N, C-alpha and C positions, 0 to 999 in steps of 0.2 A: 504493500500500500504506500503510495507516494503522498507525503505530507507537504503542503505548501508553506505552512508556518505563518500564513497571514491571519492575524487576529485583530479583534476590536475590543476596546474596553470603554465603558461609559462610567464616569465617576461623578458623584454628587459633590460639588465643591462646598465645604463648610464656610467659606468666606463670602462668596457672592450668591450662593444658593442656586447656581446654574449647574446643569448636567452637561459635562464636556465629553465629547466623543474623541477617542484616540485610536487611530489605525496604525498598526506596526507589524513587523515580522519577528517571530520568535528567534530567528537567526541573528537578530541584533543583540540578543540578551547574552550576558556572561556572568561571571562571578561578582562583577561590580554592579552596584545598583543602577538601574535605568529609570530616570525620573520622567514623570508626566506632569505637564503644567497646564493649568486652566488658562483661558483667554484673559482672565483678570490678573494673571501673573502669579497666582498662588500655586505652590507645589502640592499637587493633589495626592500623588502616590509614587511608589517605586516598586519595580519588580527586579528580583535577583534570582539567578539560577543557582541552585544548591544541589549538586550531584543529580539525582533523579527526581528532584522536587523543585518547585518554584515557590518563592516567598513573595507575597504581595503585602507591602507596607502601606497602609492607607489611614486617613484621618476620619474619625467619626464626626457627626454634626457638632458635637461639643468641643471638637479640637483635640481629642485624645487619639494617640497613634496606636493602631492595632496591627498585628502581623498574622497573616493568613497563609497557611502552607497547603499546597495542592500537589498531588502526584503528577508526574510527567504526562501520563495518559490523559488526564482531565484537561490539562492546559493545552495539549496539542489537538485533542479530538472532540471535546465537549461542544455541542451546539450553543449552549447557554449555561453559564454559571452565575448564580446570584451571590454577590458578596455581602455577607451579613456580619454585623458586629457580634463578637462572641458573647458579650455580656447581655446587652439589651435586645439583640436580635433585629436591630434596625437595618434597613437596606442601605448599603454604602455605594453600590454600583453593580455593574454587570460585565461579564467577560465571555467571549466566544466568537461565533460567526457573525459577520457584519450585519446581515439581515435580522437575525434573531436579537442581537444586542440593540440595534436601532429601534426595533419594535418595542422591546421592553423599556427602553429609555424614554420613548415618546409617551408611553402610558404612565410611567412614573413621574415624568417631568411636567405633566399637564397642569399641576397645581402649584408649581414652584415659580419663583421670580425669574424673569428673563432679563438679559442686559438692557433691552429697550424699555423695561419697566422703571429703570432708575431715572431720577430727575436730571442728573448730570453724570452720564456714564464714565466720562474721562476723569472726573473728580473722584468718583467711587473707585475706579481702577487704581488711582494713585494712592488713595487712602488705604485700600486693602493691601497694596504692595508694601507700604510702609509698616503696616501692622504685622505683616508676615516677617519683615526684616527684624522688627523688635522681638517677635516671638522666637525667631531662630536664634537670637542672641540672649534669650531668656530674660527679656526686659519687660515682659507683660506678666503680671501676677497679682496675687492678693496676699496680705500679711496675716491671714487667718491660719489656723493650724493645718488645714488640708486644702491648699489652693488647687483648683482645677478650673481654668478660665475657658469659657466657650464664647462664641461670637454669633450674634444675630444680625442679619443684614436686612434692611428695609429700603424702600425706594429712595428715601431722602436722608437716611441716617444709619449709623452702625452702633451696636450696643455690645459691650464686653460684659460678661456676667460670670461671677464665681459660682460654680455649681454647688459648692459646699455651704457658703454662708449667705449667698444671694446678693452680695455687693455688686455694684454695676457702675460702668462708665458709659455715658451716652455722648455720641459726637455727631454733629451734623455733617452731611456729605453732599452739599449742593453748590459750593462756591470755592474760589481760589483761597479765600480767607480761611475756610475750613481746613484745607490742605496745609497751609502755612502754620496754622495753629497747632496741628498735630505734629508736623515734622520738627517743630521747635522743642519737642519733648524727647529727651534721651531714653525715657522709660515711662511705663504706665503701671503704677502700683495702687491697688485699692486698699481701703481700710475696711475691716469687718463691719457688716451691717450698714454700709454707706451707699448712697446713690448720688453720683456726681454727673453734672452736665459739663462737658469740657469747656464750653464757651464761658460759663459762669466761673468755673474753677480758675481760669486763666485771666479773668477780668482784673485789670490793674486797680490797686487801692488808691483812692483819691482823697 
């Protein structure tokens, strides 16, 4: 049996809430992680070949990273694999033949935000990219005992929420001023049981 290696993966982006399709060849994969990026700039997932298995490292909607292991046969021959979060059982994406993945993604994506739904798509893209930069440097968090910060994206704003204590930071995402306000901050740290609007938080004292 001749295997083409052409596969498609649809991933729900926890940053912009969009489902991104990725078409690629399994022959591109190796022992080094192969990254997949959303159109908003967020790193959605990575696939790594590990002997006769493949590891898919992917983010949940709350921003937690999970690692899913699949045997060689499933990755190469399955028409459709649904990627589930091990703990909550939420759908994180789909993997398999192009037609089957696209059909599943369209059905799943019908109720989620699309890029055209944003008030200012370019502003939202820049804000999400900077938030990812901070997250990668471990500069987003909460000072409570068990910090686990998730992100909620709306048409005109972004909200960071600590899933442990419920603290949150809300930021507008409609203007150049909103971008400048965010990028002026080297880190975002919440205090337990607090709710902060970024614009008010940074308002100068007069």
